[in-house]
C-alpha positions as CSV (number, residue, x, y, z in Angstrom):
1,M,100.9,88.8,133.9
2,S,98.0,87.0,135.6
3,M,95.2,86.1,133.3
4,A,92.9,85.7,136.3
5,S,90.6,88.5,137.5
6,T,92.9,91.4,138.3
7,S,93.0,95.2,138.2
8,L,95.1,97.2,135.8
9,R,95.8,100.8,136.3
10,W,95.3,103.2,133.3
11,S,98.5,105.1,133.2
12,V,98.5,108.5,134.8
13,W,100.3,110.2,131.9
14,F,97.5,109.2,129.5
15,W,94.4,110.4,131.2
16,G,95.8,112.5,134.0
17,V,94.0,110.3,136.6
18,A,94.1,106.7,137.7
19,F,91.3,104.3,136.8
20,L,90.9,100.8,138.1
21,L,90.1,98.4,135.4
22,P,88.0,95.3,136.2
23,A,88.8,91.7,135.2
24,F,91.4,91.6,132.4
25,F,89.8,88.5,130.9
26,I,86.2,87.3,131.7
27,K,86.4,83.8,133.2
28,S,83.8,81.1,132.6
29,S,83.5,77.7,134.2
30,E,85.3,76.3,131.2
31,G,88.2,78.8,131.3
32,F,88.6,81.9,129.3
33,A,85.3,83.0,127.8
34,P,85.5,82.7,124.0
35,R,84.5,85.8,122.1
36,S,83.8,86.4,118.4
37,P,86.3,89.0,117.3
38,R,84.5,89.9,114.1
39,T,81.5,91.2,116.0
40,L,83.5,93.5,118.4
41,G,85.3,96.8,118.3
42,F,86.1,98.6,115.1
43,V,85.1,95.9,112.7
44,A,81.5,96.5,113.6
45,N,81.9,99.9,111.8
46,A,82.1,99.1,108.0
47,S,83.5,102.6,107.3
48,S,86.2,102.5,110.0
49,K,89.7,103.3,108.8
50,V,91.2,101.3,111.8
51,F,92.9,98.0,110.9
52,E,91.4,95.6,113.5
53,V,93.8,92.7,114.2
54,T,91.7,89.6,114.6
55,T,93.2,86.8,112.5
56,F,96.5,85.0,112.5
57,Q,97.2,86.5,109.0
58,D,96.7,89.9,110.6
59,Y,99.4,89.1,113.2
60,Q,101.7,87.8,110.4
61,R,101.2,91.1,108.5
62,I,102.3,93.1,111.6
63,G,105.3,90.8,112.3
64,Q,106.6,90.6,108.8
65,S,105.7,93.8,106.9
66,Q,108.7,95.9,105.9
67,N,106.6,98.6,104.2
68,E,104.3,99.8,106.9
69,L,104.5,101.9,110.0
70,F,102.1,100.4,112.5
71,V,100.4,102.3,115.3
72,I,98.6,99.8,117.5
73,L,96.0,100.5,120.2
74,F,95.6,97.6,122.7
75,Y,92.2,98.0,124.2
76,D,89.4,96.1,126.0
77,D,85.9,96.7,124.5
78,R,84.3,95.9,127.8
79,E,86.0,98.8,129.7
80,I,84.8,102.4,129.8
81,N,88.3,103.8,129.4
82,S,88.8,101.9,126.2
83,H,85.5,103.2,124.9
84,R,86.7,106.7,125.4
85,I,89.9,106.2,123.4
86,M,88.1,104.1,120.7
87,N,86.2,107.2,119.6
88,L,89.5,109.2,119.5
89,W,91.2,106.3,117.6
90,E,88.8,106.7,114.6
91,S,90.0,110.3,114.3
92,V,93.6,109.3,114.6
93,A,93.1,106.7,111.9
94,S,91.7,109.4,109.6
95,S,94.4,111.9,110.2
96,L,97.2,109.4,109.8
97,E,95.7,107.5,106.8
98,E,98.4,108.6,104.4
99,F,101.3,107.9,106.7
100,A,100.7,104.8,108.9
101,T,98.6,101.8,109.4
102,V,96.5,102.6,112.4
103,S,95.6,99.3,114.1
104,A,93.8,98.0,117.1
105,I,93.9,94.8,119.1
106,N,91.0,93.9,121.4
107,V,92.4,92.0,124.4
108,A,88.9,90.6,125.0
109,D,89.7,88.4,122.0
110,R,91.4,85.3,123.5
111,T,93.8,85.1,120.5
112,S,95.4,88.4,121.7
113,R,96.8,86.7,124.8
114,F,99.8,85.6,122.7
115,L,100.6,89.2,121.8
116,L,100.2,90.3,125.4
117,N,102.7,87.7,126.5
118,S,105.2,88.3,123.7
119,W,105.0,92.1,123.8
120,Q,104.7,92.5,127.5
121,I,101.6,94.7,127.5
122,Q,101.2,95.9,131.1
123,A,98.4,98.4,130.9
124,I,95.2,98.7,128.9
125,P,94.5,100.9,126.9
126,M,98.0,101.2,125.5
127,I,99.5,102.6,122.3
128,R,102.5,101.1,120.6
129,I,104.4,102.3,117.5
130,L,106.2,99.7,115.3
131,P,108.6,101.1,112.7
132,P,108.8,99.2,109.4
133,D,112.5,98.3,110.0
134,V,111.5,96.5,113.2
135,M,114.0,94.1,114.6
136,L,112.6,90.9,116.1
137,R,113.3,89.4,119.5
138,K,115.4,86.3,120.1
139,D,113.8,84.3,122.9
140,S,113.1,80.8,124.1
141,D,110.6,80.4,121.2
142,P,112.4,82.0,118.2
143,A,109.8,81.0,115.7
144,L,107.0,82.6,117.7
145,N,109.0,85.7,118.5
146,K,109.9,86.0,114.8
147,L,106.2,86.4,114.2
148,L,105.1,88.3,117.3
149,G,108.0,89.7,119.2
150,P,109.2,93.1,117.9
151,K,112.1,94.5,119.9
152,R,112.5,98.0,118.6
153,V,109.2,99.6,119.5
154,T,108.0,102.8,121.0
155,D,105.4,103.1,123.7
156,Y,103.4,106.3,123.4
157,T,103.6,108.4,126.6
158,G,102.0,111.6,125.5
159,G,98.6,113.2,126.0
160,A,95.2,111.9,124.9
161,S,94.6,114.1,121.9
162,E,94.7,113.4,118.2
163,A,97.3,116.1,117.5
164,E,99.7,114.8,120.1
165,I,99.4,111.2,119.0
166,K,99.8,112.2,115.3
167,K,103.0,114.2,116.2
168,A,104.5,111.2,118.0
169,V,103.7,108.8,115.2
170,L,105.2,111.1,112.5
171,G,108.2,111.7,114.7
172,A,108.8,107.9,114.7
173,M,108.7,107.8,110.9
174,T,112.2,107.9,109.5
175,P,113.0,108.2,105.8
176,L,114.2,104.8,104.4
177,G,116.9,105.2,101.9
178,I,116.1,108.7,100.6
179,L,119.2,110.0,98.8
180,R,120.1,113.7,98.8
181,P,122.8,114.5,96.2
182,K,124.7,117.7,96.7
183,S,125.9,118.0,93.1
184,L,125.1,116.9,89.6
185,E,128.0,114.5,89.8
186,E,126.5,112.8,92.8
187,F,123.1,112.6,91.1
188,N,124.6,110.9,88.1
189,Q,126.3,108.4,90.3
190,I,122.9,107.5,91.9
191,L,121.6,106.8,88.4
192,Q,124.2,104.2,88.0
193,G,122.8,102.2,90.9
194,D,120.4,99.3,90.9
195,A,119.2,98.9,87.3
196,R,116.1,97.1,88.3
197,M,114.6,100.0,90.2
198,A,113.2,103.2,88.7
199,T,114.3,106.5,90.4
200,V,111.8,108.9,91.9
201,V,113.1,112.4,92.1
202,L,111.5,115.1,94.2
203,F,112.6,118.7,93.7
204,T,111.9,120.6,96.9
205,S,112.8,123.8,98.7
206,K,112.3,122.3,102.1
207,E,115.3,121.6,104.2
208,Q,113.6,118.7,106.0
209,T,112.1,115.7,104.3
210,T,108.3,115.9,104.3
211,D,106.2,113.4,106.1
212,L,104.6,112.4,102.8
213,Y,107.9,111.7,101.1
214,K,109.0,109.6,104.1
215,A,105.8,107.7,103.9
216,L,106.3,107.0,100.2
217,S,109.8,105.8,100.8
218,I,108.4,103.3,103.4
219,R,105.6,102.1,101.2
220,F,107.8,101.5,98.2
221,R,110.8,100.3,100.1
222,H,113.0,98.0,98.0
223,R,110.8,98.7,95.0
224,L,111.9,102.2,94.0
225,T,114.9,104.5,94.6
226,F,114.0,107.8,96.2
227,V,116.0,111.0,95.6
228,E,115.4,114.4,97.0
229,V,117.0,117.4,95.3
230,L,117.2,120.6,97.4
231,V,116.7,123.4,94.8
232,T,117.9,126.2,97.1
233,K,121.5,124.9,96.8
234,N,123.8,125.3,93.8
235,G,124.0,121.6,93.1
236,G,120.3,121.2,93.2
237,K,119.8,124.2,90.9
238,K,122.1,122.5,88.3
239,I,120.1,119.3,88.4
240,M,116.9,121.3,88.1
241,E,118.2,123.1,85.1
242,K,119.4,119.9,83.4
243,Y,116.0,118.3,83.5
244,G,114.0,121.4,82.7
245,V,112.3,121.7,86.0
246,K,110.8,125.2,86.4
247,S,109.7,125.3,90.0
248,A,109.4,123.3,93.2
249,P,107.9,121.1,94.4
250,A,108.1,118.9,91.3
251,L,108.3,115.1,91.0
252,M,109.5,112.9,88.2
253,V,110.3,109.2,87.7
254,M,113.3,108.0,85.7
255,S,112.2,104.6,84.6
256,D,115.0,103.8,82.0
257,K,118.3,105.2,83.2
258,D,120.1,104.4,80.0
259,S,117.8,106.5,77.8
260,N,116.9,108.9,80.6
261,K,113.2,108.2,80.0
262,I,111.3,110.6,82.3
263,T,107.7,110.7,83.4
264,R,106.6,113.8,85.3
265,F,103.9,113.9,87.9
266,E,101.2,116.3,86.8
267,G,98.5,115.5,89.3
268,S,96.4,118.1,91.1
269,A,97.9,117.6,94.5
270,F,100.9,116.1,96.3
271,S,99.1,113.5,98.3
272,M,99.3,109.8,99.0
273,S,96.0,109.2,97.2
274,E,97.5,110.6,94.0
275,L,101.2,109.8,94.2
276,A,100.9,106.1,95.3
277,P,98.9,105.0,92.2
278,F,101.2,107.2,90.0
279,L,104.3,105.4,91.3
280,E,103.0,101.9,91.4
281,P,103.4,101.0,87.7
282,F,107.1,102.0,87.9
283,A,107.8,99.9,91.1
284,V,109.5,96.5,91.1
285,P,106.9,93.9,91.9
286,A,106.7,93.0,95.6
287,E,108.9,90.0,96.2
288,S,107.4,86.9,97.7
289,K,108.5,85.8,101.1
290,D,111.4,83.5,101.5
291,K,110.0,79.9,101.2
292,N,111.7,78.7,104.4
293,L,110.4,81.7,106.4
294,A,106.9,81.3,105.0
295,A,106.9,77.6,106.0
296,E,108.1,78.5,109.5
297,I,105.5,81.2,109.9
298,K,102.8,78.8,108.7
299,S,103.9,76.4,111.4
300,V,103.8,79.1,114.0
301,L,100.3,80.1,113.0
302,G,99.3,76.5,113.3
303,V,100.7,76.4,116.8
304,M,98.7,79.5,117.7
305,Q,95.5,78.1,116.1
306,A,95.9,74.9,118.1
307,R,96.3,76.9,121.3
308,V,93.2,79.0,120.7
309,E,91.1,75.9,119.9
310,S,91.8,74.3,123.3
311,G,88.2,74.8,124.1
312,G,87.2,74.1,127.7
313,V,90.7,73.2,128.8
314,V,92.3,76.2,130.4
315,E,95.8,77.3,129.3
316,V,97.9,78.6,132.3
317,L,100.1,81.4,131.0
318,S,102.1,82.4,134.1
319,G,103.3,81.2,137.5
320,Q,101.0,83.8,139.1
321,Q,98.0,82.4,137.2
322,F,99.0,78.9,138.3
323,T,98.8,80.1,141.9
324,S,95.5,81.8,141.5
325,D,93.8,79.3,139.2
326,V,95.1,76.1,140.7
327,L,96.6,76.4,144.1
328,A,94.3,79.2,145.5
329,K,91.1,77.3,144.5
330,G,92.2,74.2,146.3
331,L,90.7,71.8,143.7
332,V,92.4,68.6,142.7
333,T,93.8,69.5,139.3
334,L,95.2,67.7,136.3
335,V,98.1,69.7,134.9
336,A,99.4,68.8,131.4
337,F,102.7,70.1,130.2
338,L,102.3,70.1,126.4
339,D,104.6,71.0,123.5
340,P,102.4,72.9,121.0
341,S,105.1,72.9,118.3
342,N,103.8,69.6,117.0
343,V,100.4,70.8,116.0
344,E,98.7,67.5,115.2
345,E,100.0,65.8,118.4
346,H,99.0,68.8,120.4
347,K,95.5,68.7,119.0
348,R,95.2,65.0,120.0
349,H,96.4,65.8,123.6
350,I,93.9,68.6,123.9
351,A,91.1,66.4,122.6
352,T,92.1,63.8,125.3
353,L,92.0,66.4,128.0
354,K,88.6,67.6,126.9
355,E,87.3,64.1,126.7
356,F,88.5,63.5,130.3
357,S,87.1,66.7,131.7
358,Q,83.7,66.1,130.1
359,G,83.5,62.4,131.0
360,P,82.2,60.7,134.2
361,A,83.1,62.6,137.4
362,T,86.3,61.8,139.3
363,N,88.1,63.4,142.2
364,V,89.9,65.6,139.6
365,K,87.8,68.8,139.5
366,S,89.9,71.0,137.2
367,V,92.0,70.4,134.0
368,V,94.7,72.9,132.8
369,W,97.6,72.8,130.4
370,I,100.9,74.7,130.3
371,S,103.1,75.2,127.2
372,T,106.5,73.8,127.5
373,L,107.7,76.8,125.5
374,E,106.9,79.1,128.4
375,G,106.6,76.9,131.5
376,S,110.1,75.4,131.6
377,A,110.8,76.8,135.1
378,L,107.6,75.3,136.5
379,M,108.5,71.9,134.9
380,K,111.8,72.0,136.7
381,F,110.0,73.0,139.9
382,F,108.0,69.8,139.8
383,G,111.1,67.6,139.5
384,G,112.0,67.9,135.8
385,I,108.8,67.0,134.1
386,D,109.2,66.0,130.4
387,P,107.2,67.5,127.6
388,N,103.7,66.0,127.1
389,S,103.6,64.8,130.7
390,V,100.8,65.0,133.2
391,I,100.8,65.6,136.9
392,F,97.9,65.6,139.4
393,V,98.1,68.4,141.9
394,V,96.4,68.3,145.3
395,P,96.7,71.9,146.5
396,K,95.2,71.4,150.0
397,K,97.9,68.8,150.9
398,G,100.7,70.5,148.9
399,R,101.3,67.3,147.0
400,F,101.5,66.1,143.4
401,T,101.7,62.8,141.5
402,V,103.3,62.2,138.1
403,F,101.1,60.3,135.8
404,R,102.5,57.0,134.5
405,G,100.7,55.4,131.6
406,T,99.3,56.0,128.1
407,F,98.2,59.6,127.5
408,T,94.6,58.7,126.7
409,N,91.3,59.3,128.4
410,K,91.2,55.6,129.4
411,G,94.8,55.7,130.5
412,L,94.2,58.7,132.8
413,R,91.1,57.1,134.4
414,E,92.8,53.8,135.0
415,F,95.7,55.5,136.7
416,L,93.2,57.4,139.0
417,E,91.5,54.1,139.8
418,T,94.6,52.3,140.9
419,K,96.8,55.1,142.4
420,S,96.3,57.4,145.3
421,I,97.3,60.8,144.0
422,S,98.1,62.2,147.4
423,G,99.4,59.0,149.1
424,Q,102.7,57.1,149.1
425,N,103.5,57.7,145.4
426,S,103.0,61.4,145.6
427,H,105.6,64.2,146.2
428,E,105.5,67.2,148.4
429,F,105.9,70.7,147.1
430,D,106.0,74.2,148.5
431,T,102.7,75.9,147.4
432,K,104.3,79.3,148.2
433,A,107.4,78.8,146.0
434,V,105.9,78.4,142.6
435,P,108.2,80.2,140.1
436,G,107.3,82.5,137.3
437,F,107.4,81.3,133.7
438,G,110.3,81.4,131.3
439,N,113.6,79.5,131.0
440,A,114.8,78.1,134.3
């Protein structure tokens, strides 16, 4: 999707009418205008129940959490249509507080560009539901997609009301590992299971698992065993009688299965605010992340941080953007193909490009860079460019020259002084045949 000024249609199903949205990202003379995410959107409201995603750690939480159902609003705080749904979103967050993590990502924050690419967000505002058992995409950049690329997601396509959104979210919430024994014998077999985990037993007359119990099974996934006993059936009645349960609903925790140690819930209400703190002392401590995965995620976060800190050097994110930002403007442009997976080396290259762009004027009027993780098709288009290579593009003549020399400010300037970037050493290319990004 183009990151240049473009119009996005607000989906007809959401508001019932079509709205034209202005520029997706504000452009400045130095590229994408940086914005301070901690002064925008929901974070400005200290009492907001919306989890505003603004840091790399927030992205990591979404990508790796196995104990949360996320409902994410992608919005642009500069657009009137987003302002309308932002007010609604506060109400949604309050009504779903016990069941899901209601989140928001402001696309005006430049960091969010990575999510927009990985999750293929096509319209703003947009609501996406991520289940806790999300499966992650396998793509050309496995590490980045492990962090940012959920595959099994649901895009909300209902009406713009709190009740409809809540219904859709709760409908996407499935019970994780809740066992429903049909007899006392089956119940006893369950008690012979994982000795590490205490067993939570809910006695109920409801045929369908309640949203609250589903939410508890998600929150304490892999930390407690959840059982649901239907007291209207003969098997359930026998279990009820054995443990002296007089009426339903009732909840107890069997924390020592050998001695049948039982703790009964005697709170005033069956609610998340009362049940979660009641169950926490019985739960297995949350396991730390796999060390290798943690190291990999840390590396990916470093890559993203390096990308965001590119400063005045514009990152081109698509073939369409290359056409609009480089070719259509007709300016002689330095294009660097950089591999951001080596964070320190990438920072040095970006610093070199910034030094070059801010130094004495040359006939090069624009400096951009393209990630080799996403721009492989464009690299092949320009004759098989290697990672961490530079070309000089002369759009008006449809020609480009490959830089030969040391990738330093001095090296770039010496090359320009001795070579004609549109002369004998240059190559012709079809300005109308620039490919999209992705693996060639």
